[in-house]
Backbone of each chain as nested JSON, in Angstrom:
{
  "chains": [
    {"id": "A", "residues": [
      {"number": 1, "name": "MET", "atoms": {"N": [1.671, 54.491, 28.325], "CA": [2.03, 55.933, 28.097], "C": [0.83, 56.756, 27.515]}},
      {"number": 2, "name": "ALA", "atoms": {"N": [0.639, 58.208, 27.923], "CA": [-0.455, 58.889, 27.566], "C": [-0.185, 59.133, 26.05]}},
      {"number": 3, "name": "PHE", "atoms": {"N": [-1.331, 59.503, 25.359], "CA": [-1.169, 59.744, 24.063], "C": [-0.272, 61.185, 23.72]}},
      {"number": 4, "name": "LEU", "atoms": {"N": [-0.326, 62.092, 24.374], "CA": [0.391, 63.298, 24.43], "C": [0.992, 63.725, 25.862]}},
      {"number": 5, "name": "PRO", "atoms": {"N": [2.244, 63.262, 26.269], "CA": [2.657, 63.549, 27.573], "C": [2.668, 65.358, 27.625]}},
      {"number": 6, "name": "ASP", "atoms": {"N": [2.836, 65.415, 28.969], "CA": [2.89, 67.015, 29.088], "C": [4.092, 67.513, 28.547]}},
      {"number": 7, "name": "GLU", "atoms": {"N": [5.16, 66.864, 28.517], "CA": [6.347, 67.46, 28.068], "C": [6.165, 67.679, 26.381]}},
      {"number": 8, "name": "SER", "atoms": {"N": [5.351, 67.096, 25.84], "CA": [5.014, 67.441, 24.508], "C": [4.673, 68.84, 24.068]}},
      {"number": 9, "name": "ARG", "atoms": {"N": [4.182, 69.524, 25.296], "CA": [3.531, 70.998, 24.998], "C": [4.663, 71.822, 24.963]}},
      {"number": 10, "name": "SER", "atoms": {"N": [5.991, 71.343, 25.467], "CA": [7.169, 72.227, 25.236], "C": [7.759, 72.251, 23.562]}},
      {"number": 11, "name": "LEU", "atoms": {"N": [7.054, 71.386, 22.95], "CA": [7.387, 71.537, 21.537], "C": [6.45, 72.748, 20.761]}},
      {"number": 12, "name": "PRO", "atoms": {"N": [7.075, 73.135, 19.688], "CA": [6.154, 74.109, 18.932], "C": [5.121, 73.349, 18.251]}},
      {"number": 13, "name": "PRO", "atoms": {"N": [3.993, 73.83, 18.509], "CA": [2.924, 72.94, 18.04], "C": [2.849, 73.037, 16.504]}},
      {"number": 14, "name": "PRO", "atoms": {"N": [2.569, 71.929, 15.717], "CA": [2.413, 72.129, 14.371], "C": [1.361, 73.064, 13.97]}},
      {"number": 15, "name": "PRO", "atoms": {"N": [1.346, 73.737, 12.736], "CA": [0.33, 74.382, 12.085], "C": [-0.831, 73.486, 12.164]}},
      {"number": 16, "name": "LEU", "atoms": {"N": [-1.934, 74.484, 12.341], "CA": [-3.521, 73.671, 12.146], "C": [-3.497, 72.871, 10.911]}},
      {"number": 17, "name": "LEU", "atoms": {"N": [-3.063, 73.329, 9.752], "CA": [-3.327, 72.572, 8.208], "C": [-1.993, 71.901, 8.159]}},
      {"number": 18, "name": "ASN", "atoms": {"N": [-1.72, 70.928, 8.518], "CA": [-0.119, 70.16, 8.432], "C": [-0.556, 69.086, 7.436]}},
      {"number": 19, "name": "LYS", "atoms": {"N": [0.345, 68.4, 6.938], "CA": [0.17, 67.473, 6.045], "C": [-0.581, 66.235, 6.586]}},
      {"number": 20, "name": "GLY", "atoms": {"N": [-0.666, 66.021, 7.993], "CA": [-1.262, 64.956, 8.483], "C": [-2.866, 65.22, 8.645]}},
      {"number": 21, "name": "SER", "atoms": {"N": [-3.037, 66.602, 9.022], "CA": [-4.708, 67.045, 9.272], "C": [-5.163, 67.242, 7.723]}},
      {"number": 22, "name": "VAL", "atoms": {"N": [-4.336, 67.702, 6.845], "CA": [-4.978, 67.874, 5.578], "C": [-5.2, 66.48, 4.855]}},
      {"number": 23, "name": "TRP", "atoms": {"N": [-4.283, 65.738, 5.069], "CA": [-4.396, 64.292, 4.095], "C": [-5.597, 63.505, 4.904]}},
      {"number": 24, "name": "LEU", "atoms": {"N": [-5.745, 63.576, 6.149], "CA": [-6.929, 62.949, 6.735], "C": [-8.033, 63.587, 6.627]}},
      {"number": 25, "name": "GLY", "atoms": {"N": [-8.143, 64.846, 6.626], "CA": [-9.194, 65.539, 6.252], "C": [-9.758, 65.185, 4.901]}},
      {"number": 26, "name": "PHE", "atoms": {"N": [-8.882, 65.085, 3.927], "CA": [-9.238, 64.703, 2.568], "C": [-9.575, 63.121, 2.46]}},
      {"number": 27, "name": "ALA", "atoms": {"N": [-9.072, 62.508, 3.34], "CA": [-9.48, 61.171, 3.337], "C": [-10.741, 60.899, 3.788]}},
      {"number": 28, "name": "GLY", "atoms": {"N": [-11.164, 61.607, 4.871], "CA": [-12.55, 61.646, 5.517], "C": [-13.371, 62.247, 4.635]}},
      {"number": 29, "name": "TRP", "atoms": {"N": [-13.154, 63.071, 3.999], "CA": [-13.959, 63.604, 2.716], "C": [-14.266, 62.755, 1.616]}},
      {"number": 30, "name": "MET", "atoms": {"N": [-13.158, 61.964, 1.327], "CA": [-13.289, 60.997, 0.306], "C": [-14.231, 59.719, 0.546]}},
      {"number": 31, "name": "SER", "atoms": {"N": [-14.089, 59.528, 1.813], "CA": [-14.864, 58.502, 2.517], "C": [-16.308, 58.903, 2.402]}},
      {"number": 32, "name": "ALA", "atoms": {"N": [-16.771, 60.206, 2.787], "CA": [-18.089, 60.499, 2.509], "C": [-18.796, 60.331, 1.179]}},
      {"number": 33, "name": "LEU", "atoms": {"N": [-17.708, 61.006, 0.144], "CA": [-18.052, 60.613, -1.353], "C": [-18.244, 59.426, -1.651]}},
      {"number": 34, "name": "LEU", "atoms": {"N": [-17.445, 58.379, -1.185], "CA": [-17.643, 57.035, -1.582], "C": [-18.893, 56.299, -0.751]}},
      {"number": 35, "name": "ASP", "atoms": {"N": [-19.194, 56.883, 0.27], "CA": [-20.495, 56.568, 0.982], "C": [-21.812, 57.035, -0.074]}},
      {"number": 36, "name": "ASN", "atoms": {"N": [-21.498, 58.328, -0.604], "CA": [-22.622, 58.611, -1.437], "C": [-22.63, 57.838, -2.753]}},
      {"number": 37, "name": "ALA", "atoms": {"N": [-21.26, 57.396, -3.312], "CA": [-21.391, 56.476, -4.805], "C": [-21.898, 55.224, -4.063]}},
      {"number": 38, "name": "PHE", "atoms": {"N": [-21.602, 54.441, -3.047], "CA": [-22.047, 53.34, -2.614], "C": [-23.827, 53.402, -2.526]}},
      {"number": 39, "name": "ASN", "atoms": {"N": [-24.366, 54.309, -2.126], "CA": [-25.528, 54.52, -1.808], "C": [-26.467, 54.965, -2.941]}},
      {"number": 40, "name": "GLN", "atoms": {"N": [-25.742, 55.357, -4.055], "CA": [-26.369, 55.858, -5.177], "C": [-26.851, 56.876, -5.142]}},
      {"number": 41, "name": "ARG", "atoms": {"N": [-26.413, 57.888, -4.571], "CA": [-26.625, 59.338, -4.344], "C": [-25.616, 60.094, -5.216]}},
      {"number": 42, "name": "PRO", "atoms": {"N": [-26.061, 61.5, -5.814], "CA": [-25.27, 62.321, -6.311], "C": [-23.952, 62.503, -5.384]}},
      {"number": 43, "name": "ILE", "atoms": {"N": [-22.712, 62.385, -6.011], "CA": [-21.477, 62.177, -5.297], "C": [-21.384, 63.213, -4.71]}},
      {"number": 44, "name": "PHE", "atoms": {"N": [-21.119, 64.456, -5.169], "CA": [-20.679, 66.12, -4.71], "C": [-21.834, 66.41, -3.967]}},
      {"number": 45, "name": "ARG", "atoms": {"N": [-23.02, 66.401, -4.452], "CA": [-24.09, 67.436, -4.159], "C": [-24.998, 66.952, -3.017]}},
      {"number": 46, "name": "ALA", "atoms": {"N": [-24.878, 65.562, -2.587], "CA": [-25.686, 65.003, -1.676], "C": [-24.86, 64.723, -0.31]}},
      {"number": 47, "name": "GLY", "atoms": {"N": [-25.594, 64.971, 0.803], "CA": [-25.04, 64.816, 2.046], "C": [-23.656, 65.614, 2.385]}},
      {"number": 48, "name": "VAL", "atoms": {"N": [-23.888, 66.787, 2.112], "CA": [-22.683, 67.991, 2.563], "C": [-22.727, 67.989, 3.869]}},
      {"number": 49, "name": "HIS", "atoms": {"N": [-23.578, 67.729, 4.788], "CA": [-23.354, 67.765, 6.267], "C": [-22.35, 66.721, 6.613]}},
      {"number": 50, "name": "ARG", "atoms": {"N": [-22.586, 65.471, 5.824], "CA": [-21.744, 64.255, 6.1], "C": [-20.218, 64.661, 5.405]}},
      {"number": 51, "name": "GLN", "atoms": {"N": [-20.152, 65.008, 4.292], "CA": [-18.835, 65.322, 3.911], "C": [-18.025, 66.164, 4.819]}},
      {"number": 52, "name": "ILE", "atoms": {"N": [-18.734, 67.541, 5.286], "CA": [-17.983, 68.124, 6.231], "C": [-17.847, 67.664, 7.307]}},
      {"number": 53, "name": "LEU", "atoms": {"N": [-18.517, 66.687, 8.074], "CA": [-18.538, 66.175, 9.361], "C": [-17.177, 65.122, 9.108]}},
      {"number": 54, "name": "PHE", "atoms": {"N": [-17.033, 64.216, 8.128], "CA": [-16.219, 63.49, 8.053], "C": [-14.861, 64.234, 7.809]}},
      {"number": 55, "name": "ALA", "atoms": {"N": [-14.718, 65.375, 6.933], "CA": [-13.656, 65.978, 6.904], "C": [-12.967, 66.53, 8.164]}},
      {"number": 56, "name": "THR", "atoms": {"N": [-14.08, 66.982, 8.908], "CA": [-13.595, 67.631, 10.317], "C": [-12.992, 66.669, 11.123]}},
      {"number": 57, "name": "VAL", "atoms": {"N": [-13.535, 65.258, 11.167], "CA": [-13.055, 64.478, 11.99], "C": [-11.787, 63.999, 11.497]}},
      {"number": 58, "name": "GLY", "atoms": {"N": [-11.61, 64.031, 10.196], "CA": [-10.281, 63.576, 9.637], "C": [-8.969, 64.63, 10.071]}},
      {"number": 59, "name": "CYS", "atoms": {"N": [-9.428, 65.954, 10.005], "CA": [-8.627, 67.109, 10.325], "C": [-8.268, 66.895, 11.854]}},
      {"number": 60, "name": "PHE", "atoms": {"N": [-9.361, 66.754, 12.531], "CA": [-8.988, 66.579, 14.137], "C": [-8.266, 65.538, 14.384]}},
      {"number": 61, "name": "VAL", "atoms": {"N": [-8.232, 64.175, 13.888], "CA": [-7.704, 63.179, 14.323], "C": [-6.138, 63.419, 13.829]}},
      {"number": 62, "name": "GLY", "atoms": {"N": [-5.877, 63.883, 12.464], "CA": [-4.752, 64.085, 11.821], "C": [-3.908, 65.119, 12.583]}},
      {"number": 63, "name": "TYR", "atoms": {"N": [-4.604, 66.293, 13.136], "CA": [-3.645, 67.086, 13.925], "C": [-3.104, 66.531, 15.198]}},
      {"number": 64, "name": "GLN", "atoms": {"N": [-3.805, 65.81, 15.985], "CA": [-3.58, 65.154, 17.155], "C": [-2.221, 63.921, 16.708]}},
      {"number": 65, "name": "LEU", "atoms": {"N": [-2.714, 63.176, 15.696], "CA": [-1.572, 62.268, 15.142], "C": [-0.194, 62.845, 14.883]}},
      {"number": 66, "name": "VAL", "atoms": {"N": [-0.267, 64.033, 14.311], "CA": [0.835, 64.791, 13.889], "C": [1.637, 65.243, 15.105]}},
      {"number": 67, "name": "LYS", "atoms": {"N": [1.034, 65.758, 16.146], "CA": [1.206, 66.082, 17.376], "C": [2.078, 65.225, 18.143]}},
      {"number": 68, "name": "ARG", "atoms": {"N": [1.731, 63.797, 18.08], "CA": [2.254, 62.864, 18.634], "C": [3.51, 62.279, 17.784]}},
      {"number": 69, "name": "ALA", "atoms": {"N": [3.25, 62.384, 16.448], "CA": [4.362, 61.783, 15.722], "C": [5.675, 62.997, 15.818]}},
      {"number": 70, "name": "GLU", "atoms": {"N": [5.329, 64.137, 15.983], "CA": [6.561, 65.294, 16.304], "C": [7.019, 65.037, 17.793]}},
      {"number": 71, "name": "TYR", "atoms": {"N": [6.146, 64.649, 18.607], "CA": [6.785, 64.348, 20.039], "C": [7.667, 63.101, 19.995]}},
      {"number": 72, "name": "MET", "atoms": {"N": [7.306, 62.253, 19.366], "CA": [8.048, 60.867, 19.33], "C": [9.419, 61.04, 18.712]}},
      {"number": 73, "name": "HIS", "atoms": {"N": [9.339, 62.037, 17.353], "CA": [10.601, 62.318, 16.84], "C": [11.519, 62.976, 17.839]}},
      {"number": 74, "name": "ALA", "atoms": {"N": [10.877, 64.02, 18.379], "CA": [11.594, 64.837, 19.253], "C": [12.376, 63.856, 20.52]}},
      {"number": 75, "name": "LYS", "atoms": {"N": [11.641, 63.145, 20.806], "CA": [11.827, 62.331, 22.03], "C": [13.234, 61.544, 21.604]}},
      {"number": 76, "name": "VAL", "atoms": {"N": [13.215, 60.83, 20.522], "CA": [14.225, 60.039, 19.886], "C": [15.532, 60.905, 19.66]}},
      {"number": 77, "name": "ASP", "atoms": {"N": [15.222, 62.225, 19.182], "CA": [16.339, 63.042, 18.741], "C": [17.037, 63.469, 20.174]}},
      {"number": 78, "name": "ARG", "atoms": {"N": [16.205, 63.686, 21.084], "CA": [16.693, 64.188, 22.271], "C": [17.858, 62.897, 22.968]}},
      {"number": 79, "name": "GLU", "atoms": {"N": [17.277, 61.814, 22.767], "CA": [18.026, 60.453, 23.311], "C": [19.063, 60.3, 22.445]}},
      {"number": 80, "name": "LEU", "atoms": {"N": [19.162, 60.682, 21.213], "CA": [20.361, 60.591, 20.279], "C": [21.354, 61.663, 20.652]}},
      {"number": 81, "name": "PHE", "atoms": {"N": [20.966, 62.91, 20.76], "CA": [21.978, 63.856, 21.205], "C": [22.642, 63.613, 22.558]}},
      {"number": 82, "name": "GLU", "atoms": {"N": [21.751, 63.169, 23.527], "CA": [22.391, 62.659, 24.966], "C": [23.334, 61.583, 24.65]}},
      {"number": 83, "name": "TYR", "atoms": {"N": [22.95, 60.669, 23.833], "CA": [24.078, 59.579, 23.856], "C": [25.425, 60.355, 23.247]}},
      {"number": 84, "name": "ILE", "atoms": {"N": [25.146, 60.975, 21.991], "CA": [26.223, 61.671, 21.447], "C": [27.154, 62.495, 22.541]}},
      {"number": 85, "name": "ARG", "atoms": {"N": [26.348, 63.079, 23.187], "CA": [27.171, 63.861, 24.425], "C": [27.816, 63.205, 25.378]}},
      {"number": 86, "name": "HIS", "atoms": {"N": [27.001, 61.988, 25.751], "CA": [27.779, 61.152, 26.717], "C": [28.876, 60.084, 26.246]}},
      {"number": 87, "name": "HIS", "atoms": {"N": [28.891, 60.183, 24.919], "CA": [30.09, 59.229, 24.365], "C": [30.719, 59.912, 23.17]}},
      {"number": 88, "name": "PRO", "atoms": {"N": [31.592, 61.002, 23.738], "CA": [32.317, 61.836, 22.795], "C": [33.378, 61.051, 22.071]}},
      {"number": 89, "name": "VAL", "atoms": {"N": [33.734, 60.361, 22.6], "CA": [35.14, 59.391, 21.931], "C": [34.602, 58.777, 20.574]}},
      {"number": 90, "name": "ASP", "atoms": {"N": [33.324, 58.246, 20.734], "CA": [32.775, 57.658, 19.51], "C": [32.639, 58.42, 18.266]}},
      {"number": 91, "name": "PHE", "atoms": {"N": [32.5, 59.677, 18.6], "CA": [32.068, 60.687, 17.567], "C": [33.073, 61.89, 17.482]}},
      {"number": 92, "name": "HIS", "atoms": {"N": [34.315, 61.55, 17.308], "CA": [35.272, 62.184, 16.945], "C": [35.237, 62.684, 15.435]}},
      {"number": 93, "name": "THR", "atoms": {"N": [34.957, 64.083, 15.135], "CA": [34.833, 64.414, 13.637], "C": [36.037, 64.536, 12.926]}},
      {"number": 94, "name": "ALA", "atoms": {"N": [36.973, 65.324, 13.387], "CA": [38.141, 65.395, 12.193], "C": [39.071, 64.491, 12.455]}},
      {"number": 95, "name": "THR", "atoms": {"N": [39.435, 63.971, 13.796], "CA": [40.627, 62.941, 13.66], "C": [40.376, 61.712, 13.171]}},
      {"number": 96, "name": "GLY", "atoms": {"N": [39.062, 61.154, 13.325], "CA": [38.792, 59.863, 12.916], "C": [38.604, 59.653, 11.411]}}
    ]},
    {"id": "B", "residues": [
      {"number": 1, "name": "MET", "atoms": {"N": [-34.315, 27.759, -13.832], "CA": [-33.86, 27.635, -12.542], "C": [-34.522, 28.605, -11.678]}},
      {"number": 2, "name": "ALA", "atoms": {"N": [-34.813, 29.758, -12.232], "CA": [-35.663, 30.857, -11.435], "C": [-36.811, 30.274, -11.169]}},
      {"number": 3, "name": "ALA", "atoms": {"N": [-37.54, 29.691, -12.016], "CA": [-39.136, 29.299, -12.036], "C": [-39.006, 28.411, -10.781]}},
      {"number": 4, "name": "GLY", "atoms": {"N": [-38.115, 27.579, -11.016], "CA": [-37.87, 26.284, -9.81], "C": [-37.961, 26.99, -8.35]}},
      {"number": 5, "name": "LEU", "atoms": {"N": [-36.917, 27.971, -8.282], "CA": [-36.61, 28.729, -7.181], "C": [-37.832, 29.455, -6.684]}},
      {"number": 6, "name": "ARG", "atoms": {"N": [-38.75, 30.101, -7.909], "CA": [-39.878, 30.864, -7.222], "C": [-40.832, 29.873, -6.514]}},
      {"number": 7, "name": "ALA", "atoms": {"N": [-41.116, 28.679, -7.336], "CA": [-41.742, 27.52, -6.883], "C": [-41.698, 27.141, -5.214]}},
      {"number": 8, "name": "VAL", "atoms": {"N": [-40.279, 26.875, -5.097], "CA": [-39.727, 26.473, -3.778], "C": [-40.16, 27.472, -2.753]}},
      {"number": 9, "name": "ARG", "atoms": {"N": [-39.913, 28.592, -3.247], "CA": [-40.213, 29.677, -2.109], "C": [-41.52, 29.778, -1.783]}},
      {"number": 10, "name": "ARG", "atoms": {"N": [-42.493, 29.74, -2.907], "CA": [-43.908, 29.683, -2.509], "C": [-44.255, 28.686, -1.727]}},
      {"number": 11, "name": "TRP", "atoms": {"N": [-43.521, 27.552, -1.734], "CA": [-44.084, 26.382, -0.774], "C": [-43.487, 26.76, 0.641]}},
      {"number": 12, "name": "GLY", "atoms": {"N": [-42.594, 27.809, 0.852], "CA": [-42.249, 28.398, 1.749], "C": [-41.059, 27.528, 2.665]}},
      {"number": 13, "name": "LEU", "atoms": {"N": [-40.435, 26.71, 1.654], "CA": [-39.221, 26.067, 1.851], "C": [-37.758, 26.847, 1.943]}},
      {"number": 14, "name": "VAL", "atoms": {"N": [-37.925, 27.915, 1.315], "CA": [-36.599, 28.737, 1.091], "C": [-36.995, 30.074, 1.612]}},
      {"number": 15, "name": "ALA", "atoms": {"N": [-36.221, 30.605, 2.604], "CA": [-36.695, 32.005, 3.235], "C": [-36.275, 33.057, 2.177]}},
      {"number": 16, "name": "THR", "atoms": {"N": [-37.295, 34.071, 1.975], "CA": [-36.969, 35.189, 1.342], "C": [-35.928, 36.147, 1.905]}},
      {"number": 17, "name": "ALA", "atoms": {"N": [-35.436, 36.979, 1.274], "CA": [-34.534, 37.81, 1.799], "C": [-35.052, 38.698, 2.95]}},
      {"number": 18, "name": "PRO", "atoms": {"N": [-36.309, 39.042, 3.293], "CA": [-36.431, 39.975, 4.613], "C": [-36.593, 38.958, 5.651]}},
      {"number": 19, "name": "GLY", "atoms": {"N": [-36.615, 37.874, 5.327], "CA": [-36.807, 36.702, 6.294], "C": [-35.427, 36.433, 6.845]}},
      {"number": 20, "name": "LEU", "atoms": {"N": [-34.404, 36.879, 6.351], "CA": [-33.149, 36.223, 6.643], "C": [-32.525, 37.527, 7.745]}},
      {"number": 21, "name": "ALA", "atoms": {"N": [-32.451, 37.026, 9.116], "CA": [-32.184, 38.221, 10.044], "C": [-30.77, 38.356, 9.995]}},
      {"number": 22, "name": "PHE", "atoms": {"N": [-29.976, 37.19, 9.771], "CA": [-28.673, 37.138, 10.099], "C": [-27.657, 37.432, 8.849]}},
      {"number": 23, "name": "THR", "atoms": {"N": [-28.243, 37.668, 7.755], "CA": [-27.482, 37.907, 6.7], "C": [-28.206, 38.852, 5.644]}},
      {"number": 24, "name": "ARG", "atoms": {"N": [-27.286, 39.991, 5.117], "CA": [-27.877, 40.879, 4.463], "C": [-27.162, 40.87, 3.013]}},
      {"number": 25, "name": "SER", "atoms": {"N": [-28.197, 40.481, 2.101], "CA": [-27.652, 40.541, 0.703], "C": [-27.596, 41.787, 0.137]}},
      {"number": 26, "name": "ALA", "atoms": {"N": [-26.437, 42.086, -0.725], "CA": [-26.164, 43.307, -1.242], "C": [-27.344, 43.685, -2.029]}},
      {"number": 27, "name": "PHE", "atoms": {"N": [-28.182, 42.921, -2.733], "CA": [-29.115, 43.277, -3.623], "C": [-30.225, 43.513, -3.045]}},
      {"number": 28, "name": "VAL", "atoms": {"N": [-30.589, 43.599, -1.699], "CA": [-31.769, 43.728, -1.059], "C": [-31.577, 44.685, 0.163]}},
      {"number": 29, "name": "VAL", "atoms": {"N": [-31.68, 46.013, -0.165], "CA": [-31.4, 47.16, 0.924], "C": [-32.864, 47.68, 1.289]}},
      {"number": 30, "name": "LYS", "atoms": {"N": [-32.67, 48.325, 2.51], "CA": [-33.637, 48.806, 3.12], "C": [-34.107, 50.165, 2.336]}},
      {"number": 31, "name": "LYS", "atoms": {"N": [-35.282, 50.63, 2.317], "CA": [-35.911, 51.852, 1.456], "C": [-35.345, 53.098, 2.126]}},
      {"number": 32, "name": "VAL", "atoms": {"N": [-34.58, 53.443, 1.619], "CA": [-34.017, 54.907, 2.386], "C": [-34.473, 56.153, 1.629]}},
      {"number": 33, "name": "ASN", "atoms": {"N": [-35.098, 56.946, 2.452], "CA": [-35.637, 58.098, 1.758], "C": [-34.582, 59.323, 1.711]}},
      {"number": 34, "name": "ASN", "atoms": {"N": [-34.037, 59.318, 0.388], "CA": [-33.181, 60.619, 0.39], "C": [-33.744, 61.796, -0.153]}},
      {"number": 35, "name": "VAL", "atoms": {"N": [-35.273, 61.87, -0.167], "CA": [-35.724, 63.082, -0.635], "C": [-36.063, 64.044, 0.294]}},
      {"number": 36, "name": "GLN", "atoms": {"N": [-36.478, 63.629, 1.372], "CA": [-36.763, 64.311, 2.287], "C": [-35.263, 64.558, 3.458]}},
      {"number": 37, "name": "PRO", "atoms": {"N": [-34.896, 65.661, 3.76], "CA": [-33.774, 65.597, 4.779], "C": [-33.966, 65.181, 5.945]}},
      {"number": 38, "name": "ASN", "atoms": {"N": [-33.276, 64.456, 6.532], "CA": [-33.094, 63.94, 7.789], "C": [-32.52, 65.127, 8.815]}},
      {"number": 39, "name": "TRP", "atoms": {"N": [-33.61, 66.035, 9.176], "CA": [-32.84, 67.284, 9.947], "C": [-32.202, 67.001, 11.183]}},
      {"number": 40, "name": "LEU", "atoms": {"N": [-32.75, 65.833, 11.753], "CA": [-32.074, 65.652, 13.095], "C": [-30.487, 65.231, 12.861]}},
      {"number": 41, "name": "GLY", "atoms": {"N": [-30.364, 64.394, 11.887], "CA": [-28.963, 64.147, 11.335], "C": [-27.941, 65.042, 11.037]}},
      {"number": 42, "name": "VAL", "atoms": {"N": [-28.796, 65.882, 10.142], "CA": [-27.995, 67.143, 9.504], "C": [-27.682, 68.135, 10.724]}},
      {"number": 43, "name": "GLY", "atoms": {"N": [-28.666, 68.334, 11.666], "CA": [-28.25, 69.401, 12.666], "C": [-27.289, 68.831, 13.6]}},
      {"number": 44, "name": "LEU", "atoms": {"N": [-27.182, 67.371, 13.92], "CA": [-26.275, 66.687, 14.778], "C": [-24.934, 66.823, 13.977]}},
      {"number": 45, "name": "ALA", "atoms": {"N": [-24.844, 66.511, 12.698], "CA": [-23.669, 66.649, 12.029], "C": [-23.14, 67.774, 11.872]}},
      {"number": 46, "name": "PHE", "atoms": {"N": [-23.816, 68.839, 11.454], "CA": [-23.266, 70.257, 11.628], "C": [-22.922, 70.684, 12.984]}},
      {"number": 47, "name": "GLY", "atoms": {"N": [-23.631, 70.554, 14.101], "CA": [-23.344, 70.775, 15.434], "C": [-22.081, 70.095, 15.794]}},
      {"number": 48, "name": "THR", "atoms": {"N": [-21.867, 68.714, 15.335], "CA": [-20.628, 68.377, 15.77], "C": [-19.478, 68.748, 15.022]}},
      {"number": 49, "name": "SER", "atoms": {"N": [-19.616, 68.981, 13.871], "CA": [-18.622, 69.706, 13.182], "C": [-18.202, 70.946, 13.335]}},
      {"number": 50, "name": "ALA", "atoms": {"N": [-19.09, 71.687, 13.888], "CA": [-18.793, 73.12, 14.635], "C": [-17.987, 72.835, 15.868]}},
      {"number": 51, "name": "ALA", "atoms": {"N": [-18.438, 71.843, 16.978], "CA": [-17.96, 71.54, 18.139], "C": [-16.541, 71.361, 17.972]}},
      {"number": 52, "name": "LEU", "atoms": {"N": [-16.33, 70.321, 16.918], "CA": [-14.847, 69.895, 16.601], "C": [-13.932, 70.78, 16.122]}},
      {"number": 53, "name": "TRP", "atoms": {"N": [-14.358, 71.85, 15.225], "CA": [-13.498, 72.862, 14.806], "C": [-13.196, 73.902, 16.148]}},
      {"number": 54, "name": "ALA", "atoms": {"N": [-14.106, 74.072, 16.902], "CA": [-13.933, 75.208, 17.808], "C": [-12.889, 74.388, 18.903]}},
      {"number": 55, "name": "LEU", "atoms": {"N": [-13.158, 73.261, 19.125], "CA": [-12.196, 72.436, 19.999], "C": [-10.766, 72.139, 19.41]}},
      {"number": 56, "name": "LEU", "atoms": {"N": [-10.688, 72.088, 18.168], "CA": [-9.221, 72.022, 17.292], "C": [-8.691, 73.482, 17.474]}},
      {"number": 57, "name": "ILE", "atoms": {"N": [-9.361, 74.532, 16.903], "CA": [-8.834, 75.767, 17.369], "C": [-8.393, 76.431, 18.375]}},
      {"number": 58, "name": "LYS", "atoms": {"N": [-9.371, 75.849, 19.319], "CA": [-8.815, 76.423, 20.872], "C": [-7.751, 75.578, 21.257]}},
      {"number": 59, "name": "GLN", "atoms": {"N": [-7.627, 74.397, 21.117], "CA": [-6.518, 73.613, 21.584], "C": [-5.409, 73.871, 20.737]}},
      {"number": 60, "name": "HIS", "atoms": {"N": [-5.472, 74.346, 19.538], "CA": [-4.119, 74.851, 18.813], "C": [-3.609, 76.175, 19.588]}},
      {"number": 61, "name": "ASN", "atoms": {"N": [-4.657, 77.213, 19.858], "CA": [-4.175, 78.511, 20.298], "C": [-3.535, 78.227, 21.768]}},
      {"number": 62, "name": "GLU", "atoms": {"N": [-4.089, 77.341, 22.466], "CA": [-3.712, 76.948, 23.837], "C": [-2.135, 76.225, 23.738]}},
      {"number": 63, "name": "ASP", "atoms": {"N": [-1.951, 75.448, 22.737], "CA": [-0.871, 75.006, 22.608], "C": [0.281, 75.833, 22.252]}},
      {"number": 64, "name": "VAL", "atoms": {"N": [0.022, 76.928, 21.524], "CA": [0.916, 77.918, 21.137], "C": [1.152, 78.851, 22.121]}},
      {"number": 65, "name": "MET", "atoms": {"N": [-0.031, 79.072, 23.107], "CA": [0.473, 79.93, 24.096], "C": [1.228, 79.13, 25.476]}},
      {"number": 66, "name": "GLU", "atoms": {"N": [0.876, 77.891, 25.373], "CA": [1.738, 77.063, 26.357], "C": [3.033, 77.156, 25.876]}},
      {"number": 67, "name": "TYR", "atoms": {"N": [3.393, 76.81, 24.506], "CA": [4.958, 76.807, 23.948], "C": [5.566, 77.968, 24.17]}},
      {"number": 68, "name": "GLU", "atoms": {"N": [4.755, 79.261, 23.983], "CA": [5.364, 80.36, 24.318], "C": [5.834, 80.682, 25.701]}},
      {"number": 69, "name": "ARG", "atoms": {"N": [4.91, 80.28, 26.6], "CA": [4.967, 80.368, 28.057], "C": [6.288, 79.626, 28.419]}},
      {"number": 70, "name": "ARG", "atoms": {"N": [6.394, 78.239, 27.997], "CA": [7.623, 77.606, 28.443], "C": [8.841, 78.071, 27.825]}},
      {"number": 71, "name": "LYS", "atoms": {"N": [8.734, 78.611, 26.438], "CA": [10.082, 79.176, 25.886], "C": [10.54, 80.2, 26.618]}},
      {"number": 72, "name": "GLN", "atoms": {"N": [9.522, 81.198, 27.201], "CA": [9.917, 82.135, 27.973], "C": [10.526, 81.688, 29.378]}},
      {"number": 73, "name": "GLU", "atoms": {"N": [9.955, 80.72, 30.073], "CA": [10.482, 80.178, 31.563], "C": [11.825, 79.641, 31.262]}},
      {"number": 74, "name": "ARG", "atoms": {"N": [12.019, 78.862, 30.136], "CA": [13.504, 78.491, 29.773], "C": [14.432, 79.449, 29.838]}},
      {"number": 75, "name": "GLY", "atoms": {"N": [14.09, 80.683, 29.32], "CA": [14.999, 81.661, 29.031], "C": [16.05, 81.311, 27.945]}},
      {"number": 76, "name": "HIS", "atoms": {"N": [15.935, 80.242, 27.391], "CA": [16.677, 80.212, 26.013], "C": [18.188, 79.827, 26.587]}},
      {"number": 77, "name": "LYS", "atoms": {"N": [18.525, 79.038, 27.442], "CA": [19.779, 78.911, 27.786], "C": [20.673, 78.491, 26.672]}},
      {"number": 78, "name": "CYS", "atoms": {"N": [20.226, 77.235, 26.27], "CA": [21.422, 76.699, 25.307], "C": [21.049, 77.235, 24.1]}},
      {"number": 79, "name": "THR", "atoms": {"N": [22.149, 77.279, 23.332], "CA": [22.189, 77.936, 22.037], "C": [22.191, 77.095, 20.767]}},
      {"number": 80, "name": "GLY", "atoms": {"N": [22.394, 75.642, 21.11], "CA": [22.54, 74.722, 20.143], "C": [21.112, 74.254, 19.464]}},
      {"number": 81, "name": "CYS", "atoms": {"N": [20.097, 74.283, 20.534], "CA": [18.764, 73.775, 20.011], "C": [17.752, 75.028, 19.667]}},
      {"number": 82, "name": "SER", "atoms": {"N": [16.774, 74.732, 19.165], "CA": [15.686, 76.017, 19.008], "C": [14.734, 76.257, 20.102]}}
    ]}
  ]
}
């Protein structure tokens, strides 16, 4: 299956800075800082281009992953509601 | 023990660290020059970051437009879902 099928575009897209993209961007930034630490460079002031690149890659990957997660959740919800619609007997609310 | 090891190394019986091609000790690192900026690396990193941000923002805007377009097409027939 494709990473993001065409029907996933019918869903409202998540905001650019969502929990996935922010967290993975932060993780990318941290790994750049960790690289500075392991190579005995000043942690924050060194390799700013590297910090920006890693954070950007994290944001990008996070955004795509959140889109896919939202699509998978929506697909499962749709199947659930279809099942409930097709089996009304099992889901009587007031009488049962 | 260190003196004995030095002696053995002088005799050429023990490979020194630069001679070990397949292992890399954590205590012997290559000489990195952190003083002069690696301008090619810096340029590539900034260029790639700019390209990735542009791609991300363009993709997000396209996603929003496509979602709005499909919502218009659907005409919002069902009232139960969003």
